[in-house]
C-alpha positions in Angstrom: 25.0 11.0 -21.1 23.8 14.7 -21.5 23.8 16.2 -24.9 25.2 19.7 -25.4 22.7 21.5 -27.5 25.1 24.4 -28.1 27.7 22.4 -30.0 26.1 22.5 -33.5 25.5 26.2 -33.3 29.1 26.9 -32.1 30.4 24.9 -35.1 28.2 26.9 -37.5 29.2 30.2 -35.8 32.9 29.3 -36.1 32.4 28.3 -39.7 30.8 31.6 -40.5 33.6 33.5 -38.9 36.1 31.4 -40.8 34.4 32.1 -44.1 34.2 35.8 -43.3 37.9 36.0 -42.4 38.9 34.0 -45.5 36.8 36.4 -47.7 38.4 39.4 -46.0 41.9 38.1 -46.6 41.2 37.3 -50.2 39.6 40.7 -50.8 42.5 42.5 -49.1 45.0 40.6 -51.2 43.1 41.5 -54.3 43.0 45.2 -53.5 46.8 45.2 -52.7 47.6 43.4 -55.9 45.4 45.3 -58.3 44.7 48.7 -56.9 46.2 51.7 -58.6 46.3 55.3 -57.7 44.4 57.4 -60.2 46.8 59.2 -62.5 47.2 59.5 -66.2 48.9 62.8 -66.2 47.4 66.2 -65.7 44.0 65.4 -67.1 42.4 62.7 -65.0 38.9 62.1 -63.5 39.8 63.5 -60.0 41.3 66.6 -61.5 38.4 67.2 -63.9 35.7 66.6 -61.2 37.5 69.1 -58.9 37.7 71.7 -61.7 34.0 71.2 -62.5 33.2 71.7 -58.9 35.2 74.8 -58.7 33.5 76.3 -61.7 30.1 75.5 -60.3 31.0 77.1 -57.0 32.2 80.2 -58.8 28.8 80.5 -60.6 30.2 79.6 -64.0 28.0 76.5 -64.4 28.9 73.0 -65.6 31.8 73.9 -67.9 34.5 71.7 -69.3 38.2 71.9 -68.3 38.7 74.2 -71.4 35.7 76.4 -70.6 33.0 75.0 -72.9 29.6 73.7 -71.8 29.7 69.9 -71.3 27.7 66.9 -70.5 30.4 64.3 -70.7 30.6 63.4 -67.1 27.6 62.8 -64.8 27.1 66.1 -62.9 26.2 64.7 -59.5 29.6 64.6 -57.9 30.8 68.0 -59.3 27.5 69.6 -58.1 28.2 68.1 -54.7 31.7 69.5 -54.7 30.5 72.9 -55.9 27.9 73.1 -53.2 30.2 72.0 -50.4 32.8 74.7 -51.1 33.0 77.1 -48.2 33.5 80.3 -50.3 
């Protein structure tokens, strides 16, 4: 009786695909259940980062929303936004 040497590797491959699919389904359910759209009114992180980027692009430097020098947020993303503005 011939032995099929591919059978164990097929079972392992199917198992890995099954585990990957299960992990994807669990992650997708988690994201749908607990994701929220950033908000919090007028002052929120996305709004502030955009304002910082605009000020940098206009040559005003890293100034707060109210026009004062700040170091509250890390400057990397606002500097990226300020440098990518096509003005």
